[in-house]
TIZADREN-572659 format. One record per residue (C-alpha): residue number from 1; residue in one letter; z, x, y. Coordinates in Angstrom, 2 decimals, decimal comma, padded with zeros to 5 digits. Layout:
N
+-----+------+---------+---------+---------+
!  nr ! rest !      zz !      xx !      yy !
+-----+------+---------+---------+---------+
! NUM !    A !       Z !       X !       Y !
...
+-----+------+---------+---------+---------+
//
This chain:
419
+-----+------+---------+---------+---------+
!  nr ! rest !      zz !      xx !      yy !
+-----+------+---------+---------+---------+
!   1 !    M !  001,12 ! -013,48 ! -114,13 !
!   2 !    T ! -001,88 ! -012,00 ! -112,46 !
!   3 !    G ! -004,58 ! -012,96 ! -109,98 !
!   4 !    K ! -004,75 ! -013,49 ! -106,25 !
!   5 !    T ! -007,02 ! -015,59 ! -104,01 !
!   6 !    K ! -005,19 ! -015,48 ! -100,65 !
!   7 !    D ! -004,67 ! -019,26 ! -100,78 !
!   8 !    P ! -000,92 ! -020,04 ! -100,67 !
!   9 !    L ! -001,54 ! -023,62 ! -101,82 !
!  10 !    Q ! -003,41 ! -022,67 ! -105,00 !
!  11 !    L ! -001,40 ! -022,53 ! -108,20 !
!  12 !    L ! -002,60 ! -019,60 ! -110,34 !
!  13 !    A ! -000,10 ! -019,36 ! -113,18 !
!  14 !    L !  003,05 ! -020,92 ! -114,61 !
!  15 !    E !  005,58 ! -019,45 ! -117,00 !
!  16 !    V !  008,44 ! -021,47 ! -118,52 !
!  17 !    R !  011,10 ! -020,10 ! -120,92 !
!  18 !    N !  014,04 ! -021,82 ! -122,56 !
!  19 !    F !  013,69 ! -024,77 ! -120,20 !
!  20 !    K !  014,83 ! -028,14 ! -121,51 !
!  21 !    A !  012,83 ! -028,74 ! -124,73 !
!  22 !    L !  010,69 ! -025,60 ! -124,39 !
!  23 !    H !  010,95 ! -022,21 ! -125,99 !
!  24 !    V !  008,09 ! -020,75 ! -124,00 !
!  25 !    F !  005,07 ! -021,98 ! -122,09 !
!  26 !    A !  002,83 ! -019,60 ! -120,15 !
!  27 !    V ! -000,61 ! -020,41 ! -118,75 !
!  28 !    E ! -003,04 ! -019,15 ! -116,17 !
!  29 !    F ! -004,94 ! -021,93 ! -114,42 !
!  30 !    P ! -008,70 ! -021,87 ! -113,75 !
!  31 !    P ! -009,42 ! -020,79 ! -110,16 !
!  32 !    D ! -012,07 ! -023,45 ! -109,67 !
!  33 !    G ! -009,71 ! -026,34 ! -110,50 !
!  34 !    G ! -010,34 ! -029,28 ! -112,79 !
!  35 !    A ! -007,99 ! -031,11 ! -115,14 !
!  36 !    V ! -005,79 ! -028,92 ! -117,33 !
!  37 !    V ! -004,39 ! -031,08 ! -120,14 !
!  38 !    V ! -001,20 ! -030,16 ! -121,96 !
!  39 !    G ! -001,09 ! -032,08 ! -125,24 !
!  40 !    G !  000,98 ! -032,47 ! -128,33 !
!  41 !    P !  003,09 ! -035,01 ! -130,20 !
!  42 !    N !  005,92 ! -036,97 ! -128,62 !
!  43 !    R !  009,05 ! -034,93 ! -127,77 !
!  44 !    A !  007,14 ! -031,68 ! -128,11 !
!  45 !    G !  008,01 ! -030,55 ! -124,57 !
!  46 !    K !  004,79 ! -031,44 ! -122,72 !
!  47 !    T !  006,55 ! -033,08 ! -119,77 !
!  48 !    S !  009,08 ! -030,24 ! -119,54 !
!  49 !    A !  006,24 ! -027,73 ! -119,42 !
!  50 !    A !  003,78 ! -029,42 ! -117,06 !
!  51 !    V !  005,83 ! -031,77 ! -114,91 !
!  52 !    D !  009,57 ! -031,15 ! -114,83 !
!  53 !    S !  009,22 ! -027,39 ! -114,47 !
!  54 !    L !  007,04 ! -027,64 ! -111,33 !
!  55 !    R !  009,22 ! -030,33 ! -109,80 !
!  56 !    A !  012,35 ! -028,26 ! -110,34 !
!  57 !    L !  010,63 ! -025,14 ! -109,07 !
!  58 !    L !  009,12 ! -026,47 ! -105,84 !
!  59 !    L !  010,85 ! -029,63 ! -104,71 !
!  60 !    G !  014,43 ! -028,57 ! -104,10 !
!  61 !    D !  017,82 ! -028,84 ! -105,75 !
!  62 !    R !  017,70 ! -032,60 ! -106,21 !
!  63 !    Y !  014,98 ! -032,05 ! -108,81 !
!  64 !    K !  016,93 ! -029,29 ! -110,54 !
!  65 !    P !  018,15 ! -030,47 ! -113,96 !
!  66 !    T !  021,88 ! -030,55 ! -114,56 !
!  67 !    N !  021,42 ! -028,64 ! -117,83 !
!  68 !    P !  018,09 ! -026,79 ! -117,54 !
!  69 !    T !  018,65 ! -024,37 ! -120,45 !
!  70 !    R !  017,30 ! -025,36 ! -123,85 !
!  71 !    D !  019,95 ! -026,43 ! -126,34 !
!  72 !    G !  020,85 ! -023,56 ! -128,65 !
!  73 !    S !  019,40 ! -020,84 ! -126,43 !
!  74 !    A !  021,58 ! -017,86 ! -125,58 !
!  75 !    V !  019,19 ! -016,94 ! -122,77 !
!  76 !    A !  019,26 ! -018,98 ! -119,54 !
!  77 !    A !  016,26 ! -021,05 ! -118,53 !
!  78 !    H !  013,65 ! -019,35 ! -116,39 !
!  79 !    V !  010,67 ! -020,93 ! -114,61 !
!  80 !    A !  008,17 ! -019,02 ! -112,45 !
!  81 !    A !  004,94 ! -019,87 ! -110,66 !
!  82 !    L !  002,42 ! -017,63 ! -108,94 !
!  83 !    F !  000,36 ! -018,76 ! -105,97 !
!  84 !    G ! -002,90 ! -017,52 ! -104,51 !
!  85 !    D ! -001,44 ! -015,44 ! -101,69 !
!  86 !    G !  000,87 ! -013,59 ! -104,09 !
!  87 !    T !  003,91 ! -015,78 ! -103,46 !
!  88 !    K !  006,08 ! -016,01 ! -106,55 !
!  89 !    V !  008,62 ! -018,81 ! -106,95 !
!  90 !    E !  011,30 ! -018,54 ! -109,64 !
!  91 !    R !  014,38 ! -020,35 ! -110,89 !
!  92 !    G !  016,69 ! -018,88 ! -113,45 !
!  93 !    G !  020,04 ! -017,40 ! -114,34 !
!  94 !    K !  023,32 ! -019,15 ! -114,96 !
!  95 !    N !  022,94 ! -021,46 ! -111,94 !
!  96 !    F !  019,18 ! -021,82 ! -112,23 !
!  97 !    S !  018,98 ! -020,42 ! -108,70 !
!  98 !    L !  015,87 ! -020,33 ! -106,59 !
!  99 !    K !  014,13 ! -017,10 ! -105,65 !
! 100 !    V !  011,03 ! -017,00 ! -103,43 !
! 101 !    T !  009,07 ! -013,78 ! -103,04 !
! 102 !    A !  006,48 ! -014,20 ! -100,31 !
! 103 !    P !  004,26 ! -011,50 ! -098,79 !
! 104 !    G !  005,57 ! -010,58 ! -095,35 !
! 105 !    D !  008,60 ! -012,87 ! -095,62 !
! 106 !    P !  011,55 ! -011,12 ! -097,30 !
! 107 !    D !  013,90 ! -014,02 ! -096,45 !
! 108 !    A !  011,75 ! -016,81 ! -097,86 !
! 109 !    R !  013,71 ! -019,80 ! -099,15 !
! 110 !    Q !  013,22 ! -023,48 ! -099,96 !
! 111 !    G !  012,14 ! -024,09 ! -096,36 !
! 112 !    L !  008,92 ! -022,20 ! -097,02 !
! 113 !    L !  008,18 ! -024,42 ! -100,01 !
! 114 !    D !  009,03 ! -027,59 ! -098,07 !
! 115 !    A !  006,61 ! -026,53 ! -095,35 !
! 116 !    R !  003,85 ! -025,91 ! -097,86 !
! 117 !    F !  004,27 ! -028,71 ! -100,38 !
! 118 !    A !  004,84 ! -032,40 ! -099,68 !
! 119 !    R !  006,56 ! -034,31 ! -102,45 !
! 120 !    L !  003,65 ! -036,66 ! -103,10 !
! 121 !    A !  001,05 ! -033,94 ! -102,67 !
! 122 !    I !  002,41 ! -032,33 ! -105,82 !
! 123 !    D !  003,56 ! -035,34 ! -107,83 !
! 124 !    P !  001,89 ! -038,70 ! -107,09 !
! 125 !    S !  003,57 ! -040,51 ! -109,98 !
! 126 !    P !  006,02 ! -042,41 ! -107,72 !
! 127 !    L !  003,04 ! -044,14 ! -106,15 !
! 128 !    L !  001,65 ! -045,15 ! -109,52 !
! 129 !    I !  004,91 ! -046,75 ! -110,63 !
! 130 !    G !  006,23 ! -047,64 ! -107,16 !
! 131 !    S !  005,81 ! -050,73 ! -105,04 !
! 132 !    G !  002,77 ! -051,84 ! -103,08 !
! 133 !    K !  004,66 ! -051,00 ! -099,91 !
! 134 !    D !  005,09 ! -047,39 ! -101,09 !
! 135 !    R !  001,37 ! -047,03 ! -101,74 !
! 136 !    V !  000,39 ! -048,61 ! -098,42 !
! 137 !    E !  002,82 ! -046,40 ! -096,50 !
! 138 !    A !  001,45 ! -043,31 ! -098,25 !
! 139 !    L ! -002,12 ! -044,32 ! -097,38 !
! 140 !    L ! -001,25 ! -044,93 ! -093,73 !
! 141 !    K !  000,47 ! -041,55 ! -093,47 !
! 142 !    S ! -002,82 ! -040,01 ! -094,53 !
! 143 !    L ! -004,69 ! -041,76 ! -091,69 !
! 144 !    P ! -003,59 ! -040,24 ! -088,34 !
! 145 !    G ! -003,31 ! -042,85 ! -085,60 !
! 146 !    V ! -004,27 ! -045,75 ! -087,87 !
! 147 !    G ! -000,74 ! -046,35 ! -089,15 !
! 148 !    E !  000,71 ! -046,68 ! -085,64 !
! 149 !    K ! -002,03 ! -049,09 ! -084,56 !
! 150 !    L ! -001,67 ! -051,04 ! -087,78 !
! 151 !    D !  002,09 ! -051,27 ! -087,28 !
! 152 !    G !  001,49 ! -052,68 ! -083,80 !
! 153 !    L ! -000,98 ! -055,25 ! -085,13 !
! 154 !    D !  001,37 ! -056,14 ! -087,98 !
! 155 !    R !  004,23 ! -056,70 ! -085,53 !
! 156 !    Q !  001,94 ! -058,82 ! -083,37 !
! 157 !    H !  000,82 ! -060,74 ! -086,46 !
! 158 !    T !  004,42 ! -061,35 ! -087,53 !
! 159 !    D !  005,37 ! -062,56 ! -084,05 !
! 160 !    L !  002,34 ! -064,86 ! -083,78 !
! 161 !    F !  002,91 ! -066,17 ! -087,31 !
! 162 !    S !  006,52 ! -067,03 ! -086,43 !
! 163 !    Q !  005,44 ! -068,72 ! -083,21 !
! 164 !    R !  002,69 ! -070,62 ! -085,01 !
! 165 !    T !  005,14 ! -071,85 ! -087,64 !
! 166 !    S !  007,45 ! -073,17 ! -084,91 !
! 167 !    A !  004,53 ! -074,68 ! -082,99 !
! 168 !    G !  003,22 ! -076,32 ! -086,17 !
! 169 !    T !  006,65 ! -077,82 ! -086,86 !
! 170 !    L !  006,86 ! -079,18 ! -083,31 !
! 171 !    A !  003,31 ! -080,54 ! -083,44 !
! 172 !    N !  003,92 ! -082,23 ! -086,81 !
! 173 !    S !  007,15 ! -083,76 ! -085,50 !
! 174 !    A !  005,45 ! -084,99 ! -082,32 !
! 175 !    E !  002,56 ! -086,51 ! -084,31 !
! 176 !    T !  004,99 ! -088,17 ! -086,75 !
! 177 !    Q !  006,91 ! -089,70 ! -083,83 !
! 178 !    L !  003,63 ! -090,83 ! -082,25 !
! 179 !    A !  002,52 ! -092,55 ! -085,46 !
! 180 !    A !  005,82 ! -094,46 ! -085,62 !
! 181 !    M !  005,67 ! -095,74 ! -082,02 !
! 182 !    P !  004,37 ! -099,32 ! -081,32 !
! 183 !    H !  001,27 ! -099,98 ! -079,23 !
! 184 !    Y !  000,40 ! -103,26 ! -077,44 !
! 185 !    P ! -003,27 ! -103,37 ! -076,40 !
! 186 !    D ! -002,79 ! -106,83 ! -074,78 !
! 187 !    A !  000,11 ! -105,70 ! -072,55 !
! 188 !    P ! -000,31 ! -105,47 ! -068,74 !
! 189 !    A ! -001,26 ! -102,12 ! -067,31 !
! 190 !    E !  001,94 ! -101,89 ! -065,23 !
! 191 !    V !  005,49 ! -103,20 ! -065,29 !
! 192 !    V !  005,91 ! -106,57 ! -063,49 !
! 193 !    S !  008,80 ! -106,97 ! -060,99 !
! 194 !    V !  010,93 ! -109,93 ! -062,07 !
! 195 !    S !  012,62 ! -110,11 ! -058,65 !
! 196 !    A !  009,24 ! -110,15 ! -056,94 !
! 197 !    L !  008,11 ! -113,04 ! -059,14 !
! 198 !    A !  011,32 ! -114,96 ! -058,40 !
! 199 !    E !  010,91 ! -114,35 ! -054,66 !
! 200 !    E !  007,31 ! -115,53 ! -054,91 !
! 201 !    I !  008,49 ! -118,76 ! -056,56 !
! 202 !    R !  011,26 ! -119,27 ! -053,92 !
! 203 !    A !  008,76 ! -118,75 ! -051,12 !
! 204 !    A !  006,35 ! -121,20 ! -052,74 !
! 205 !    E !  009,09 ! -123,78 ! -053,22 !
! 206 !    A !  010,22 ! -123,39 ! -049,56 !
! 207 !    N !  006,60 ! -123,80 ! -048,45 !
! 208 !    N !  006,19 ! -126,91 ! -050,58 !
! 209 !    S !  009,47 ! -128,40 ! -049,29 !
! 210 !    K !  008,39 ! -127,87 ! -045,70 !
! 211 !    R !  005,00 ! -129,34 ! -046,49 !
! 212 !    D !  006,67 ! -132,44 ! -047,98 !
! 213 !    M !  008,70 ! -132,86 ! -044,81 !
! 214 !    V !  005,66 ! -132,46 ! -042,56 !
! 215 !    E !  003,65 ! -134,79 ! -044,79 !
! 216 !    A !  006,34 ! -137,46 ! -044,51 !
! 217 !    E !  006,55 ! -137,03 ! -040,76 !
! 218 !    F !  002,75 ! -137,25 ! -040,60 !
! 219 !    G !  002,87 ! -140,48 ! -042,54 !
! 220 !    R !  005,36 ! -141,97 ! -040,14 !
! 221 !    A !  003,32 ! -140,82 ! -037,18 !
! 222 !    R !  000,20 ! -142,33 ! -038,70 !
! 223 !    D !  001,94 ! -145,64 ! -039,29 !
! 224 !    F !  003,32 ! -145,63 ! -035,79 !
! 225 !    T ! -000,10 ! -144,83 ! -034,41 !
! 226 !    M ! -001,62 ! -147,75 ! -036,28 !
! 227 !    A !  001,08 ! -150,04 ! -034,96 !
! 228 !    L !  000,54 ! -148,90 ! -031,44 !
! 229 !    S ! -003,22 ! -149,17 ! -031,75 !
! 230 !    T ! -002,89 ! -153,00 ! -031,94 !
! 231 !    Q ! -001,29 ! -152,95 ! -028,57 !
! 232 !    V ! -003,97 ! -150,90 ! -026,85 !
! 233 !    D ! -003,55 ! -152,33 ! -023,44 !
! 234 !    E !  000,19 ! -152,13 ! -023,28 !
! 235 !    L !  000,69 ! -148,94 ! -025,22 !
! 236 !    Q ! -002,36 ! -146,82 ! -024,20 !
! 237 !    R ! -000,18 ! -144,11 ! -022,80 !
! 238 !    K !  002,05 ! -144,07 ! -025,90 !
! 239 !    L ! -001,00 ! -144,13 ! -028,16 !
! 240 !    T ! -002,48 ! -141,10 ! -026,44 !
! 241 !    H !  000,81 ! -139,29 ! -026,76 !
! 242 !    A !  001,12 ! -140,28 ! -030,44 !
! 243 !    R ! -002,41 ! -139,11 ! -031,17 !
! 244 !    V ! -001,68 ! -135,75 ! -029,61 !
! 245 !    F !  001,51 ! -135,52 ! -031,66 !
! 246 !    R ! -000,36 ! -136,65 ! -034,76 !
! 247 !    D ! -003,08 ! -134,07 ! -034,26 !
! 248 !    A ! -000,51 ! -131,33 ! -033,90 !
! 249 !    L !  001,22 ! -132,41 ! -037,09 !
! 250 !    E ! -002,13 ! -132,59 ! -038,89 !
! 251 !    A ! -002,93 ! -129,03 ! -037,83 !
! 252 !    T !  000,41 ! -127,86 ! -039,13 !
! 253 !    L ! -000,13 ! -129,77 ! -042,36 !
! 254 !    D ! -003,46 ! -128,00 ! -042,90 !
! 255 !    T ! -001,75 ! -124,60 ! -042,69 !
! 256 !    L !  000,82 ! -125,64 ! -045,28 !
! 257 !    S ! -001,39 ! -126,27 ! -048,28 !
! 258 !    A !  000,53 ! -126,94 ! -051,51 !
! 259 !    I !  001,10 ! -123,89 ! -053,78 !
! 260 !    D !  001,01 ! -124,23 ! -057,56 !
! 261 !    T !  004,03 ! -122,32 ! -058,96 !
! 262 !    G !  003,03 ! -122,88 ! -062,58 !
! 263 !    P !  001,24 ! -119,52 ! -063,20 !
! 264 !    T !  004,02 ! -117,55 ! -061,53 !
! 265 !    R !  006,66 ! -119,37 ! -063,58 !
! 266 !    A !  004,66 ! -118,57 ! -066,72 !
! 267 !    K !  004,59 ! -114,88 ! -065,74 !
! 268 !    L !  008,31 ! -114,93 ! -065,06 !
! 269 !    E !  009,02 ! -116,41 ! -068,49 !
! 270 !    T !  007,14 ! -113,56 ! -070,25 !
! 271 !    A !  007,95 ! -110,79 ! -067,75 !
! 272 !    E !  010,70 ! -109,11 ! -069,82 !
! 273 !    E !  008,57 ! -109,10 ! -072,99 !
! 274 !    D !  005,50 ! -107,87 ! -071,10 !
! 275 !    N !  007,50 ! -105,16 ! -069,38 !
! 276 !    A !  008,89 ! -103,97 ! -072,74 !
! 277 !    K !  005,34 ! -103,65 ! -074,01 !
! 278 !    V !  004,23 ! -101,77 ! -070,88 !
! 279 !    R !  007,13 ! -099,34 ! -071,23 !
! 280 !    A !  006,38 ! -098,87 ! -074,96 !
! 281 !    N !  002,72 ! -098,14 ! -074,18 !
! 282 !    A !  003,72 ! -095,67 ! -071,46 !
! 283 !    A !  006,13 ! -093,89 ! -073,83 !
! 284 !    R !  003,45 ! -093,76 ! -076,51 !
! 285 !    K !  000,93 ! -092,32 ! -074,06 !
! 286 !    A !  003,42 ! -089,62 ! -073,03 !
! 287 !    Q !  004,14 ! -088,86 ! -076,69 !
! 288 !    E !  000,41 ! -088,66 ! -077,41 !
! 289 !    A ! -000,05 ! -086,15 ! -074,58 !
! 290 !    D !  002,90 ! -084,12 ! -075,90 !
! 291 !    A !  001,52 ! -084,14 ! -079,46 !
! 292 !    I ! -001,92 ! -083,06 ! -078,24 !
! 293 !    A ! -000,39 ! -080,23 ! -076,20 !
! 294 !    K !  001,71 ! -079,02 ! -079,14 !
! 295 !    R ! -001,25 ! -079,14 ! -081,52 !
! 296 !    A ! -003,33 ! -077,20 ! -078,98 !
! 297 !    E ! -000,60 ! -074,53 ! -078,80 !
! 298 !    H ! -000,56 ! -074,35 ! -082,60 !
! 299 !    K ! -004,35 ! -073,90 ! -082,58 !
! 300 !    R ! -004,10 ! -071,19 ! -079,90 !
! 301 !    L ! -001,60 ! -069,24 ! -082,01 !
! 302 !    D ! -003,73 ! -069,76 ! -085,11 !
! 303 !    N ! -006,70 ! -068,27 ! -083,26 !
! 304 !    G ! -004,48 ! -065,38 ! -082,16 !
! 305 !    I ! -003,51 ! -064,68 ! -085,76 !
! 306 !    S ! -007,16 ! -064,72 ! -086,81 !
! 307 !    F ! -007,97 ! -062,30 ! -084,00 !
! 308 !    V ! -005,19 ! -059,91 ! -085,07 !
! 309 !    R ! -006,29 ! -060,11 ! -088,70 !
! 310 !    D ! -009,88 ! -059,37 ! -087,72 !
! 311 !    A ! -008,72 ! -056,44 ! -085,57 !
! 312 !    R ! -006,60 ! -055,17 ! -088,45 !
! 313 !    Q ! -009,49 ! -055,41 ! -090,87 !
! 314 !    A ! -011,85 ! -053,69 ! -088,41 !
! 315 !    L ! -009,28 ! -050,91 ! -087,96 !
! 316 !    L ! -009,07 ! -050,34 ! -091,71 !
! 317 !    E ! -012,83 ! -050,56 ! -092,19 !
! 318 !    G ! -013,33 ! -047,98 ! -089,47 !
! 319 !    A ! -010,67 ! -045,61 ! -090,81 !
! 320 !    D ! -011,55 ! -042,41 ! -092,61 !
! 321 !    M ! -010,29 ! -043,57 ! -095,99 !
! 322 !    P ! -009,54 ! -041,06 ! -098,74 !
! 323 !    L ! -011,89 ! -042,99 ! -100,98 !
! 324 !    A ! -014,80 ! -045,34 ! -100,26 !
! 325 !    G ! -013,94 ! -048,93 ! -101,13 !
! 326 !    L ! -010,22 ! -048,51 ! -100,48 !
! 327 !    G ! -008,47 ! -051,16 ! -098,40 !
! 328 !    I ! -005,22 ! -053,03 ! -097,78 !
! 329 !    K ! -004,57 ! -056,71 ! -098,35 !
! 330 !    D ! -001,30 ! -058,64 ! -098,50 !
! 331 !    G !  000,79 ! -055,46 ! -098,57 !
! 332 !    E ! -001,06 ! -053,79 ! -101,45 !
! 333 !    L ! -003,98 ! -051,44 ! -101,92 !
! 334 !    T ! -007,35 ! -052,84 ! -102,97 !
! 335 !    F ! -010,37 ! -051,05 ! -104,33 !
! 336 !    N ! -013,90 ! -052,43 ! -104,05 !
! 337 !    G ! -012,40 ! -055,85 ! -103,41 !
! 338 !    Q ! -010,14 ! -055,73 ! -106,48 !
! 339 !    S ! -006,39 ! -056,21 ! -106,16 !
! 340 !    W ! -004,16 ! -053,41 ! -107,45 !
! 341 !    D ! -003,27 ! -055,16 ! -110,70 !
! 342 !    G ! -006,98 ! -055,62 ! -111,42 !
! 343 !    I ! -007,92 ! -051,94 ! -110,93 !
! 344 !    A ! -008,46 ! -049,80 ! -114,02 !
! 345 !    G ! -005,72 ! -047,28 ! -114,74 !
! 346 !    S ! -008,01 ! -044,28 ! -114,31 !
! 347 !    D ! -009,18 ! -045,60 ! -110,93 !
! 348 !    R ! -005,58 ! -046,12 ! -109,87 !
! 349 !    L ! -004,82 ! -042,52 ! -110,73 !
! 350 !    N ! -007,81 ! -041,29 ! -108,77 !
! 351 !    I ! -006,89 ! -043,46 ! -105,76 !
! 352 !    V ! -003,32 ! -042,18 ! -105,68 !
! 353 !    I ! -004,41 ! -038,54 ! -106,02 !
! 354 !    Q ! -006,94 ! -038,91 ! -103,22 !
! 355 !    I ! -004,29 ! -040,46 ! -100,96 !
! 356 !    C ! -001,93 ! -037,55 ! -101,68 !
! 357 !    R ! -004,67 ! -035,01 ! -100,98 !
! 358 !    K ! -005,51 ! -036,78 ! -097,75 !
! 359 !    Q ! -001,89 ! -036,40 ! -096,67 !
! 360 !    Q ! -001,99 ! -032,68 ! -097,36 !
! 361 !    P ! -005,65 ! -031,67 ! -097,59 !
! 362 !    G ! -004,94 ! -027,99 ! -098,22 !
! 363 !    C ! -002,93 ! -028,52 ! -101,39 !
! 364 !    R ! -004,98 ! -027,23 ! -104,31 !
! 365 !    F ! -003,02 ! -028,68 ! -107,23 !
! 366 !    V ! -001,41 ! -031,94 ! -108,27 !
! 367 !    V !  000,89 ! -032,84 ! -111,17 !
! 368 !    V ! -000,59 ! -035,95 ! -112,74 !
! 369 !    G !  001,63 ! -036,30 ! -115,78 !
! 370 !    P !  000,64 ! -038,74 ! -118,56 !
! 371 !    C ! -003,08 ! -039,53 ! -118,69 !
! 372 !    E ! -003,24 ! -041,70 ! -121,79 !
! 373 !    E ! -005,00 ! -044,49 ! -119,88 !
! 374 !    M ! -008,11 ! -042,32 ! -119,58 !
! 375 !    D ! -010,41 ! -042,07 ! -122,56 !
! 376 !    I ! -012,03 ! -038,70 ! -123,21 !
! 377 !    D ! -015,18 ! -039,43 ! -121,20 !
! 378 !    T ! -013,15 ! -040,69 ! -118,26 !
! 379 !    L ! -010,91 ! -037,65 ! -118,49 !
! 380 !    R ! -013,93 ! -035,37 ! -118,37 !
! 381 !    R ! -015,33 ! -037,18 ! -115,36 !
! 382 !    F ! -011,94 ! -036,96 ! -113,70 !
! 383 !    S ! -011,82 ! -033,21 ! -114,39 !
! 384 !    D ! -015,31 ! -032,75 ! -112,94 !
! 385 !    A ! -014,34 ! -034,73 ! -109,82 !
! 386 !    C ! -011,27 ! -032,53 ! -109,32 !
! 387 !    K ! -013,29 ! -029,40 ! -109,85 !
! 388 !    A ! -015,86 ! -030,56 ! -107,29 !
! 389 !    V ! -013,18 ! -030,44 ! -104,57 !
! 390 !    G ! -011,36 ! -027,38 ! -105,94 !
! 391 !    L ! -008,33 ! -029,37 ! -107,09 !
! 392 !    L ! -006,24 ! -028,43 ! -110,12 !
! 393 !    A ! -004,77 ! -031,49 ! -111,89 !
! 394 !    V ! -002,03 ! -030,76 ! -114,42 !
! 395 !    C ! -001,95 ! -033,57 ! -117,00 !
! 396 !    T ! -000,09 ! -034,40 ! -120,20 !
! 397 !    R ! -001,39 ! -036,34 ! -123,16 !
! 398 !    V ! -000,10 ! -037,38 ! -126,56 !
! 399 !    S ! -002,97 ! -035,77 ! -128,35 !
! 400 !    M ! -004,04 ! -032,60 ! -130,09 !
! 401 !    G ! -007,74 ! -033,35 ! -129,75 !
! 402 !    P ! -010,56 ! -031,33 ! -128,21 !
! 403 !    E ! -009,87 ! -032,69 ! -124,74 !
! 404 !    V ! -006,51 ! -030,88 ! -124,70 !
! 405 !    D ! -006,42 ! -027,39 ! -123,17 !
! 406 !    H ! -002,95 ! -026,37 ! -124,37 !
! 407 !    V ! -001,17 ! -027,89 ! -127,35 !
! 408 !    I !  002,61 ! -027,73 ! -127,59 !
! 409 !    E !  004,50 ! -028,14 ! -130,84 !
! 410 !    N !  008,18 ! -027,52 ! -131,29 !
! 411 !    G !  008,47 ! -026,22 ! -127,75 !
! 412 !    R !  005,71 ! -023,59 ! -128,05 !
! 413 !    I !  002,02 ! -023,33 ! -127,27 !
! 414 !    V !  000,03 ! -023,54 ! -130,48 !
! 415 !    G ! -002,05 ! -020,44 ! -131,16 !
! 416 !    A ! -000,39 ! -018,26 ! -128,54 !
! 417 !    E !  001,79 ! -015,26 ! -129,18 !
! 418 !    N !  005,25 ! -016,41 ! -128,18 !
! 419 !    D !  008,43 ! -014,47 ! -127,65 !
+-----+------+---------+---------+---------+
//
């Protein structure tokens, strides 16, 4: 292992011996990056060489295989990687123990590696096979400040959505009740007082009774007056008195005109029915006002949800995305308007790698793993894109074609001098 560039996040070389299915695998990586493809038939040891070895070497004991040494080997497994600043990371011996040799840090341990290398920055495969939530969370972690704001908007959206659901249920219930309530357009505007109607009839009857009495008395006075008028000479004084009395009775009679109780009796007969209709109309009017208010609250919450969604979309559109055209919709990544399941496999790979690089921009290499979904032209374009940003992508492929940089057969690199 040779070479040095001063960059601690650049992988320069990898050497693997007696590890899992491998006899030996030793490569030096191009300093300008690009895709390095390790090919060969199935079960040849490609994954052990290019993926498992780097995971076990850099990502801690939980990625250390239980039995790292190749079956049948008398020599323990040994894996070593050299980085641009001269740091050498090794695992080997009976316990496949970690050893980190870092310039200026004689006590370097796993903590140094954890500080340098994020899990996804090295191996993005969990995002490719993981859930939409995993991919969205990884993207948001790569966008400082956006994730927190988006979380706030999402909580607000969830709260408003819950409120709107409740408001919609209440509004629907109120409108259903309103539709079932009777309405009487011919009913009086207000409730009629039955006792008032009865009192009105009693007063009218008392008036009429008094009038009958006065009318009878008037008749008698008139008859008496006529009788006395024939005796003018003898009864002049009585006649004058009778006329005065008659005139007084006539004046009283005029003030006691007869009252027709028929209309009031008719109202009294229908008062209970009319009042029931008035009360039904009043209840329906109150229910209508309640339904309108509930529907207005539902509409207000619906507008609030639209506002939050627009704010969320504006936040994402204004974010410094790892890749142009990348977005989030319904808890999943989208690309150029396409949902995740409609995105080509090579584009998915590129998206995930760009997200991982955005999380840890300084990392100069990524373990891609299987790249069978890319045809040769796509693979070349992918390699050029990686090289353009100085990124080394370590890939595997079931192939021995010209696109493969290192072919492994029977646990060894084809064409190399192996121990």
